[in-house]
Structure formats: structure tokens, C-alpha cells
C-alpha positions as CSV (number, residue, x, y, z in Angstrom):
1,Q,0.0,0.0,0.0
2,V,1.1,3.5,-0.8
3,Q,-0.2,6.5,1.2
4,L,0.0,10.2,0.5
5,V,-0.1,12.8,3.3
6,E,-0.7,16.4,2.3
7,S,-0.1,19.6,4.3
8,G,-0.5,23.2,3.8
9,G,-3.3,25.1,2.1
10,G,-5.8,27.3,3.8
11,L,-6.9,30.8,3.2
12,A,-5.1,33.6,1.4
13,Q,-5.8,36.9,-0.1
14,A,-5.5,37.6,-3.8
15,G,-1.9,38.2,-4.6
16,G,-0.7,36.2,-1.6
17,S,1.1,32.9,-1.4
18,L,0.6,29.4,0.0
19,R,2.7,26.3,-0.1
20,L,1.5,22.7,-0.3
21,S,3.5,19.7,0.6
22,C,2.9,16.0,0.1
23,A,4.8,12.9,1.3
24,A,4.5,9.4,-0.1
25,S,5.1,6.4,2.1
26,G,4.6,2.7,2.0
27,S,5.7,-0.1,-0.3
28,I,7.3,2.1,-2.9
29,F,9.6,0.5,-5.4
30,S,9.7,3.4,-7.8
31,I,7.9,6.6,-8.5
32,D,7.2,7.7,-12.1
33,A,5.5,11.0,-11.2
34,M,4.3,13.1,-8.4
35,G,2.1,16.2,-8.7
36,W,-0.9,18.2,-7.9
37,Y,-4.4,18.4,-9.3
38,R,-7.3,20.6,-8.2
39,Q,-11.0,20.6,-8.4
40,G,-12.9,23.8,-8.1
41,P,-16.6,24.2,-7.2
42,G,-18.6,22.7,-10.0
43,K,-15.6,21.8,-12.0
44,Q,-13.7,18.7,-13.0
45,R,-10.4,17.8,-11.5
46,E,-7.6,19.2,-13.5
47,L,-3.8,19.0,-13.6
48,V,-2.0,21.8,-11.8
49,A,1.6,20.7,-12.0
50,E,3.4,17.4,-12.2
51,S,7.0,16.3,-11.8
52,I,7.9,13.3,-14.0
53,T,10.9,11.2,-13.0
54,G,13.6,11.8,-15.6
55,G,11.2,13.8,-17.7
56,G,10.8,17.3,-16.4
57,T,7.5,18.8,-15.4
58,R,4.0,19.5,-16.7
59,T,2.3,22.7,-15.7
60,A,-1.1,24.0,-16.5
61,D,-1.1,27.2,-18.5
62,S,-3.3,28.9,-16.0
63,V,-0.7,28.7,-13.3
64,K,2.6,29.1,-15.3
65,G,4.7,31.8,-13.9
66,R,2.9,31.7,-10.6
67,F,3.1,28.2,-9.2
68,T,6.3,26.2,-8.9
69,I,6.5,22.4,-8.3
70,S,9.5,20.9,-6.6
71,R,10.3,17.3,-5.7
72,D,12.7,15.5,-3.4
73,H,13.3,12.2,-5.0
74,A,15.2,10.8,-2.1
75,R,12.4,11.6,0.4
76,N,9.4,10.9,-2.0
77,T,8.0,14.3,-1.4
78,V,6.6,17.0,-3.7
79,A,5.8,20.6,-2.9
80,L,3.8,23.3,-4.7
81,Q,4.7,26.9,-4.1
82,M,1.8,29.1,-5.1
83,N,2.4,32.8,-5.6
84,S,0.3,35.6,-6.9
85,L,-2.9,33.7,-6.0
86,K,-6.1,34.5,-7.7
87,P,-9.7,33.8,-6.5
88,E,-10.0,31.4,-9.4
89,D,-7.3,29.3,-7.8
90,T,-9.8,28.4,-5.1
91,A,-10.2,24.6,-5.1
92,V,-9.5,21.4,-3.3
93,Y,-5.9,20.4,-4.2
94,Y,-5.0,16.8,-4.4
95,C,-1.6,15.2,-4.4
96,N,-1.1,12.3,-6.9
97,A,1.7,9.8,-7.2
98,R,2.1,6.9,-9.6
99,G,4.8,4.3,-9.9
100,G,5.4,0.7,-8.9
101,I,5.4,-1.3,-5.7
102,S,7.4,-3.9,-7.6
103,T,8.7,-4.4,-11.2
104,I,5.3,-5.7,-12.2
105,T,2.8,-4.0,-9.9
106,S,2.0,-0.4,-10.3
107,F,0.1,2.1,-8.2
108,N,-1.7,5.4,-8.8
109,V,-2.8,7.0,-5.5
110,W,-4.4,10.2,-4.4
111,G,-4.2,12.2,-1.2
112,A,-7.3,13.2,0.7
113,G,-7.2,16.7,-0.6
114,T,-6.5,20.1,1.0
115,Q,-8.7,23.2,0.6
116,V,-7.2,26.4,-0.8
117,T,-9.4,29.4,-0.7
118,V,-8.4,32.8,-2.2
119,S,-10.4,35.8,-1.3
120,S,-10.6,38.9,-3.5
């Protein structure tokens, strides 16, 4: 089993900053990617930013230049620094990790989610 524990989030004013962190633990053989998704009110879950092992990052156009993803491969952690926050960034943010618990068994797990609310 692989578990993700998220921290951070909360309430910020427009133009402010917040930082999210996520740690993966459990029977991890390898991690292919770790990242963040979000789901706003009445919206579908969408990619925010993802760190791909050996392959750089993917970042949503809506947050480019404002959000930065960083990953510690040795500690199986990923963080999302969110600057210049906008009210439209309000959402539940979910950490995601996918990889393998062995050479033949994969995993794709989600954190419980953390609320980010940006007031105007």
C-alpha cells in the first residue's frame, strides 16, 4: 500500500502565497511521477503541475509563472509553491503519485485533498 499525506493550504488573499506539501510512504519500489491536481466548485479535477521522473515537469497554462513544483526524489516528497494567488485558484488540491510497488505491480494514488481558498 502507498499513502500520501498532504499539508499546507488554507486561506489567502488575492496576490498572496501558499505552499502545499505531500509525502509518499509505504511499499514504494519506484515513483514515475508526483504532482498536484485541483477541483474547483462545480468543475472537473484538473492538472496543476506534475514532476515526472527523468522527464521534467508539466504545468497548467493557468498557473505558469505563478506556481512552482519541486520534488525531493530521495524523500518521496513534492511541494507546490503558489504565488500571486487569484480567486479562481480556489479549489481542493489533491496530491497524486504513480509508480510501482514492484517491477510488475503499479500504483496510482491520491491524497485526501486540501482546501485552498483565495479571497478577493
